[in-house]
C-alpha positions as CSV (number, residue, x, y, z in Angstrom):
1,Q,0.5,-9.8,-9.6
2,V,0.1,-7.8,-6.4
3,Q,-1.9,-4.6,-6.2
4,V,-0.8,-2.0,-3.6
5,E,-2.9,1.0,-2.7
6,E,-2.1,3.7,-0.3
7,S,-4.5,6.2,1.3
8,G,-4.7,8.8,3.9
9,G,-2.4,11.5,2.6
10,G,-3.2,15.2,2.9
11,L,-2.3,18.6,4.1
12,V,-1.5,19.1,7.8
13,Q,0.1,21.8,9.9
14,A,3.4,21.4,11.6
15,G,3.1,19.5,14.8
16,G,-0.1,17.7,13.6
17,S,-0.8,14.0,13.0
18,L,-1.8,12.0,10.0
19,Q,-2.3,8.2,9.5
20,L,-1.6,6.4,6.3
21,S,-3.0,3.1,5.3
22,C,-1.9,0.5,2.8
23,V,-3.9,-2.3,1.4
24,A,-2.3,-5.1,-0.9
25,S,-4.2,-7.7,-2.8
26,G,-3.6,-10.4,-5.3
27,R,-2.0,-13.3,-3.6
28,P,-1.2,-14.4,0.0
29,L,1.4,-12.1,1.5
30,R,2.0,-13.5,5.0
31,E,5.6,-14.6,4.1
32,Y,6.6,-11.0,2.9
33,G,7.6,-8.0,4.9
34,M,6.0,-4.6,4.2
35,G,7.3,-1.1,4.4
36,W,6.8,2.6,3.8
37,Y,9.2,4.7,1.9
38,R,9.0,8.4,1.0
39,R,10.5,10.5,-1.8
40,V,11.0,14.2,-2.2
41,P,11.4,15.4,-5.8
42,G,15.2,15.6,-6.6
43,K,16.0,13.2,-3.8
44,Q,16.6,9.5,-3.3
45,R,13.7,7.5,-1.8
46,E,14.0,7.2,1.9
47,L,13.1,4.3,4.3
48,V,10.4,5.5,6.6
49,G,9.6,2.2,8.4
50,S,9.4,-1.5,7.6
51,I,8.1,-4.7,9.3
52,T,9.3,-8.2,8.5
53,S,7.0,-11.2,8.1
54,S,8.1,-12.1,11.7
55,G,7.2,-8.7,13.0
56,V,10.6,-7.1,13.4
57,I,10.2,-3.3,12.9
58,M,12.7,-0.8,11.8
59,Y,12.5,3.0,11.3
60,G,14.3,5.6,9.3
61,E,16.5,7.8,11.6
62,S,14.5,11.0,10.9
63,V,11.1,9.5,12.0
64,K,12.1,7.5,15.0
65,G,10.1,8.4,18.1
66,R,7.4,10.2,16.0
67,F,6.2,7.6,13.5
68,T,4.6,4.2,14.2
69,I,4.2,1.3,11.7
70,S,1.7,-1.5,12.3
71,R,0.6,-4.5,10.3
72,D,-3.0,-5.0,10.9
73,N,-3.2,-8.3,8.9
74,E,-1.1,-10.0,6.1
75,N,-2.5,-7.6,3.7
76,S,-2.5,-4.2,5.3
77,L,-0.1,-1.8,6.8
78,S,-0.6,1.5,8.7
79,L,1.7,4.4,9.4
80,Q,0.8,6.7,12.3
81,M,2.6,10.0,12.0
82,K,2.8,12.5,14.9
83,S,4.7,15.7,15.5
84,L,4.9,16.2,11.8
85,K,7.4,18.6,10.4
86,P,7.7,20.5,7.1
87,E,10.5,18.2,6.1
88,D,8.2,15.3,6.3
89,T,6.5,16.6,3.2
90,A,6.9,13.9,0.5
91,V,5.1,11.2,-1.5
92,Y,4.8,8.2,0.7
93,Y,5.0,4.7,-0.9
94,C,3.9,1.3,0.4
95,T,5.7,-1.8,-0.8
96,V,5.4,-5.5,-0.4
97,A,6.9,-8.5,-2.2
98,G,8.6,-6.1,-4.6
99,Y,5.5,-4.2,-5.7
100,W,4.8,-0.6,-5.1
101,G,1.8,1.6,-4.8
102,Q,1.3,4.8,-6.7
103,G,2.0,6.8,-3.6
104,T,0.1,9.3,-1.4
105,Q,1.1,12.9,-1.0
106,V,1.8,14.2,2.6
107,T,2.2,18.0,2.9
108,V,3.2,19.5,6.1
109,S,2.9,23.3,6.3
110,S,4.9,25.5,8.6
């Protein structure tokens, strides 16, 4: 069993920045990739960014150049978000080894 917990969401004005954090626990996770996804009510979950166990990073098209993902250690993942737009408003989820957190709400006001 793996526990995944996100933090750092909140309300920010358009053009602002926010950093999300994810901490996972329960077993060694070095061999697994980690990722951030987001979901807007009524829409499918969307990839924000992911990093493989070997450090290969990929981003969703809508966040490229604005968001930066980093894996601080085998158990934690960060997401630095800059130049935020109202369309970035969503619940952001962290995932590792098939487990998901409860999500953290990010709201960007115009």
